[in-house]
C-alpha positions in Angstrom: 26.4 -71.2 -27.6 22.8 -70.6 -28.6 21.4 -67.1 -29.2 18.2 -66.0 -27.5 16.3 -62.8 -28.3 13.9 -61.4 -25.7 11.1 -58.9 -26.5 9.6 -57.2 -23.4 6.7 -54.8 -23.4 7.4 -53.2 -20.0 10.2 -52.5 -17.7 11.6 -55.5 -15.9 13.6 -53.7 -13.3 13.2 -53.1 -10.4 11.4 -56.4 -9.8 8.6 -54.8 -7.8 5.4 -56.2 -9.2 4.0 -59.1 -11.2 5.2 -58.5 -14.7 8.9 -57.6 -13.9 9.1 -60.5 -11.4 8.1 -63.1 -14.0 9.8 -61.5 -17.0 13.1 -61.1 -15.2 13.1 -64.7 -14.1 12.8 -65.8 -17.7 15.8 -63.6 -18.6 17.8 -64.8 -15.7 17.1 -68.5 -16.6 19.0 -68.0 -19.9 21.5 -65.4 -18.9 25.1 -66.7 -18.8 24.1 -69.8 -20.6 23.3 -68.3 -24.0 24.1 -65.2 -26.0 21.2 -63.0 -25.0 19.7 -60.0 -26.8 17.0 -57.8 -25.2 14.5 -55.5 -26.9 12.1 -53.3 -24.9 9.0 -51.9 -26.6 7.7 -49.7 -23.8 5.2 -46.9 -23.2 7.6 -45.4 -20.6 11.3 -44.5 -20.4 13.6 -47.3 -19.3 13.9 -47.4 -15.5 17.1 -46.2 -13.9 19.3 -49.2 -13.0 18.1 -51.3 -15.9 21.3 -51.2 -17.9 23.4 -52.1 -14.8 21.0 -54.9 -14.1 21.3 -56.3 -17.7 25.1 -56.0 -17.6 25.2 -57.8 -14.3 23.6 -60.7 -16.1 26.1 -60.6 -19.0 23.7 -58.9 -21.4 25.4 -56.3 -23.5 23.1 -56.2 -26.6 19.9 -54.4 -25.8 17.6 -51.8 -27.4 14.8 -49.7 -26.0 11.9 -48.3 -28.1 9.6 -45.9 -26.3 6.1 -45.6 -27.8 4.8 -42.0 -27.7 1.2 -42.0 -26.4 -0.2 -40.2 -29.4 1.5 -42.5 -31.9 0.5 -45.5 -29.9 -3.2 -44.4 -29.8 -3.1 -43.8 -33.6 -1.6 -47.3 -34.1 -4.1 -48.9 -31.8 -7.0 -47.5 -33.8 -5.4 -48.2 -37.1 -4.6 -51.9 -36.4 -8.1 -52.3 -34.8 -9.7 -51.3 -38.1 -7.1 -52.9 -40.4 -6.4 -56.2 -38.7 -8.9 -56.4 -35.8 -6.0 -56.4 -33.4 -6.7 -55.6 -29.7 -6.1 -52.0 -28.9 -3.4 -52.8 -26.4 -1.5 -54.9 -29.0 -1.9 -52.2 -31.7 -0.6 -49.6 -29.3 2.8 -51.4 -29.2 3.1 -52.0 -33.0 6.1 -49.7 -33.4 7.6 -49.5 -36.9 11.1 -48.8 -35.5 11.0 -51.9 -33.3 9.7 -53.9 -36.3 12.5 -52.8 -38.5 15.1 -53.5 -35.9 13.9 -57.0 -35.2 13.8 -57.7 -38.9 17.5 -56.6 -39.1 18.7 -59.0 -36.4 20.6 -62.2 -37.3 18.6 -65.4 -36.9 18.2 -66.5 -33.3 17.9 -70.0 -31.9 15.0 -68.8 -29.8 12.8 -65.7 -29.8 11.0 -65.2 -26.5 8.0 -62.8 -26.3 7.0 -61.6 -22.9 3.2 -61.0 -23.1 0.7 -60.7 -25.8 1.1 -56.9 -26.4 4.4 -57.6 -28.3 3.0 -60.8 -29.9 2.7 -59.2 -33.4 6.5 -59.1 -33.6 6.4 -62.9 -34.0 6.1 -62.3 -37.7 9.1 -59.9 -37.9 11.9 -61.9 -36.2 13.9 -64.8 -37.6 14.3 -67.6 -35.1 14.5 -71.4 -35.2 11.9 -71.5 -32.3 9.5 -69.0 -30.8 8.0 -69.0 -27.3 5.5 -66.6 -25.8 4.5 -66.2 -22.2 0.9 -65.0 -22.1 0.9 -65.3 -18.3 -2.9 -65.2 -18.0 -5.9 -64.9 -20.3 -6.8 -61.3 -20.1 -10.0 -61.7 -22.1 -11.4 -63.9 -19.3 -10.4 -61.3 -16.8 -12.0 -58.5 -18.8 -15.2 -60.3 -19.4 -15.8 -61.3 -15.8 -14.6 -57.9 -14.6 -16.9 -56.0 -16.9 -19.9 -58.0 -15.7 -19.3 -56.6 -12.2 -18.5 -53.0 -13.1 -20.8 -50.0 -13.1 -21.0 -48.2 -16.4 -17.8 -46.3 -17.1 -15.3 -45.8 -19.9 -13.3 -48.8 -18.5 -16.4 -51.0 -18.7 -16.9 -50.1 -22.4 -13.2 -50.7 -23.0 -13.4 -54.2 -21.4 -16.5 -55.0 -23.4 -14.8 -54.0 -26.7 -11.4 -55.6 -25.9 -12.2 -59.0 -24.5 -13.4 -60.7 -27.8 -10.4 -59.2 -29.6 -8.1 -60.5 -27.0 -9.6 -64.0 -27.1 -9.1 -64.2 -30.9 -5.6 -62.7 -30.6 -4.4 -65.2 -28.0 -5.6 -68.1 -30.1 -3.7 -66.7 -33.1 -0.5 -66.2 -31.1 -0.7 -69.7 -29.5 -1.1 -71.3 -33.0 1.9 -69.4 -34.3 4.3 -69.8 -31.4 6.1 -73.1 -30.8 5.4 -73.0 -27.1 2.9 -70.9 -25.1 3.2 -70.5 -21.3 0.6 -69.5 -18.8 0.8 -68.8 -15.1 -1.9 -71.3 -14.0 -3.3 -74.7 -15.0 -6.7 -73.1 -15.1 -5.7 -70.8 -17.9 -3.7 -73.5 -19.7 -6.7 -75.8 -19.8 -8.9 -73.0 -21.0 -6.6 -72.1 -23.9 -6.1 -75.7 -24.8 -9.9 -76.1 -25.2 -9.9 -73.1 -27.5 -7.3 -74.8 -29.6 -9.6 -77.8 -29.9 -7.6 -79.8 -27.5 -4.2 -79.2 -29.1 -2.5 -78.8 -25.7 0.9 -80.0 -26.7 2.3 -76.5 -27.1 0.5 -75.1 -24.0 2.2 -75.3 -20.7 1.4 -73.9 -17.2 4.3 -72.5 -15.3 3.5 -71.0 -11.9 5.5 -68.3 -10.3 7.8 -69.0 -7.4 8.0 -67.3 -4.1 9.5 -63.8 -4.4 9.4 -62.5 -0.8 9.8 -65.3 1.8 7.6 -63.6 4.5 8.0 -64.7 8.1 4.9 -65.8 9.9 2.7 -63.2 11.6 2.4 -62.7 15.3 -0.7 -63.8 17.3 -1.8 -60.2 17.2 -2.0 -60.6 13.4 -5.3 -62.3 13.7 -6.8 -58.8 13.9 -4.7 -57.1 11.2 -5.5 -57.2 7.5 -3.4 -55.8 4.7 -3.6 -55.2 0.9 -0.4 -55.3 -1.1 0.1 -54.3 -4.7 0.6 -51.3 -7.0 -2.6 -49.2 -7.2 -1.9 -47.9 -10.7 -2.9 -51.5 -11.8 -6.7 -51.2 -12.2 -7.7 -54.6 -10.9 -5.9 -53.8 -7.7 -7.5 -50.4 -7.4 -11.0 -51.7 -8.3 -10.7 -54.6 -5.8 -9.5 -52.4 -2.9 -12.2 -49.8 -3.7 -14.9 -52.5 -3.6 -13.6 -53.7 -0.3 -13.6 -50.2 1.2 -17.1 -49.5 -0.1 -18.8 -52.8 0.8 -16.8 -54.6 3.6 -14.4 -52.4 5.6 -17.0 -50.0 7.2 -19.0 -53.0 8.6 -16.3 -55.2 10.2 -15.4 -55.1 13.8 -13.3 -52.2 15.0 -11.0 -54.7 16.6 -9.4 -55.1 13.1 -6.6 -52.8 11.9 -5.9 -52.3 8.3 -2.8 -51.5 6.2 -2.4 -50.8 2.4 1.0 -51.0 0.8 1.2 -50.0 -2.9 2.6 -47.2 -5.1 0.6 -44.8 -7.2 -2.5 -44.5 -5.0 -4.7 -41.5 -6.2 -5.0 -38.7 -3.7 -8.7 -39.4 -3.3 -7.9 -43.0 -2.2 -5.2 -41.8 0.2 -7.7 -39.4 1.8 -10.3 -42.3 2.0 -7.8 -44.5 3.8 -6.7 -41.8 6.2 -10.3 -41.0 7.1 -11.0 -44.7 7.8 -7.9 -45.0 10.0 -6.2 -47.3 7.6 -2.4 -47.0 7.4 -1.1 -46.4 3.9 2.5 -46.8 2.7 3.7 -46.4 -0.9 6.6 -48.9 -0.4 8.0 -51.0 2.4 11.7 -51.6 2.6 11.1 -54.5 5.1 7.8 -56.3 4.6 8.5 -58.6 7.5 8.7 -55.7 9.9 5.6 -53.9 8.4 3.4 -57.0 8.3 4.5 -58.6 11.6 1.1 -57.8 13.3 -0.9 -58.2 10.1 -1.9 -61.8 9.6 -4.8 -61.5 7.1 -4.0 -60.9 3.4 -7.0 -59.7 1.4 -7.4 -60.1 -2.4 -11.0 -58.9 -3.2 -10.3 -58.9 -7.0 -13.3 -58.4 -9.3 -11.2 -58.4 -12.4 -7.6 -59.5 -13.1 -6.6 -62.9 -12.0 -3.8 -65.4 -12.6 -1.5 -66.3 -9.8 -1.5 -63.4 -7.4 2.0 -63.0 -5.9 0.6 -61.2 -2.8 -1.5 -64.4 -2.0 1.4 -66.7 -2.9 3.7 -65.0 -0.4 0.9 -64.9 2.2 0.3 -68.7 1.9 4.0 -69.3 2.1 4.1 -67.5 5.5 1.0 -69.3 6.8 -1.2 -66.2 6.9 -5.0 -66.2 6.7 -6.0 -65.3 3.1 -9.4 -63.9 2.3 -9.9 -63.8 -1.5 -12.5 -63.6 -4.1 -13.4 -66.5 -6.4 -11.6 -64.6 -9.2 -8.4 -64.4 -7.2 -8.6 -68.1 -6.1 -8.5 -69.6 -9.6 -4.7 -69.5 -9.8 -4.1 -72.0 -6.9 -4.3 -75.7 -7.3 -6.3 -77.8 -4.8 -7.3 -74.8 -2.7 -9.9 -75.8 -0.1 -12.2 -73.1 1.2 -12.1 -72.9 5.0 -8.9 -74.9 5.1 -6.2 -73.1 3.1 -8.2 -69.8 2.6 -11.5 -68.1 2.9 -13.0 -67.7 -0.6 -15.7 -65.1 -0.5 -17.8 -63.6 -3.3 -20.5 -61.2 -2.0 -19.9 -58.7 0.8 -22.0 -60.7 3.2 -19.5 -63.6 2.8 -16.6 -61.3 3.5 -18.3 -60.0 6.6 -18.9 -63.5 7.8 -15.3 -64.4 7.2 -14.1 -61.5 9.4 -16.6 -62.4 12.0 -15.5 -66.0 12.1 -11.8 -64.9 12.4 -12.7 -62.5 15.2 -14.8 -64.9 17.2 -12.5 -67.9 16.8 -14.9 -70.0 14.7 -12.2 -70.0 12.0 -9.2 -72.1 13.2 -5.9 -70.7 12.0 -3.7 -73.6 11.0 -0.5 -72.0 9.7 1.3 -75.2 8.7 -1.8 -76.4 6.7 -2.0 -73.2 4.9 1.7 -73.3 3.9 1.3 -76.8 2.4 -0.8 -75.3 -0.4 2.2 -73.7 -2.1 4.6 -76.6 -1.8 6.4 -77.0 -5.1 5.9 -73.4 -6.3 9.5 -72.5 -7.3 11.4 -70.3 -9.8 13.6 -73.3 -10.5 11.1 -74.5 -13.0 12.0 -71.5 -15.2 15.6 -72.7 -15.1 14.6 -76.2 -16.0 12.7 -75.0 -19.1 15.7 -72.9 -20.2 18.2 -75.7 -19.6 16.1 -78.3 -21.5 16.1 -76.0 -24.5 19.8 -75.1 -24.4 20.8 -78.7 -24.0 18.7 -80.0 -26.8 
């Protein structure tokens, strides 16, 4: 039986947002079919239930290294100056994790989940190495900074994106295989490698929550879904609340579901008559009368799970060009309403309200035919049977 070592940079349990959803699917694709080791290099304590989750998969060999914020900040600056590493990669360059990985017996495969732990590629012994970059953060940061007002975050994005671009190229050259969540990002990285696309592979997410279709009343209910500690989610929702929501018809009802909303945002939502929930035990019940998914992302990107699940259910999706790049063959006005400036968003809501936009649920659902987590199992099985 082959041995596979996973290196994760965040908690993968519970599977409540984008990173743990994708990272845990990779782990589950190999669990029970190989001897699996798991290493966490994390800025937070390991979440309750993680050990039980790992044991349920047959994983008994795992290690967790928590990076202290002060130590991480020092490392980030040190590696920026010494090796021109991105700040977010330098933050996770933990000497304890490095020593532990160097001490492990040679694996058949070393799998690195995300670029922030990519530097450990040089510390582990493995016959083959894979890295899942998921998306190209430098592209997200560059486009996001262009639309931000001046702030510490804008300065951080402007500093970080060139470093990330260089870092991703370096990691893709070193790893035997590099995965990305969309064909858009895979083609972009392949061009940066001068067309050497043999090691680059797009691998889209599957459907996590199989939402039921919305009721007819859902035509006048919009919702935003996602953790609000994730800055692209917060920035996108804040932009929508500032530039769109005050000007749409009062026939529309809004709902926001996402953990870690700041108190100022909660107060803003309450004052606007928008329902806010930190978490929903039953999304089908909460979203029954909400048939419009909004994704007004001005930064971030990749394949948005909130949109993927909305398309699967046949809901109307209004999204920014940034958010639309993850979906193949998306047709504006057919599968979704792709809107950039606030005027286009207002027109979209007006078209939905007046009936000028025809809601074809089946046609929307066809956009995500073929999106399946089974492809992760196929990749794992192909390696293990080789």
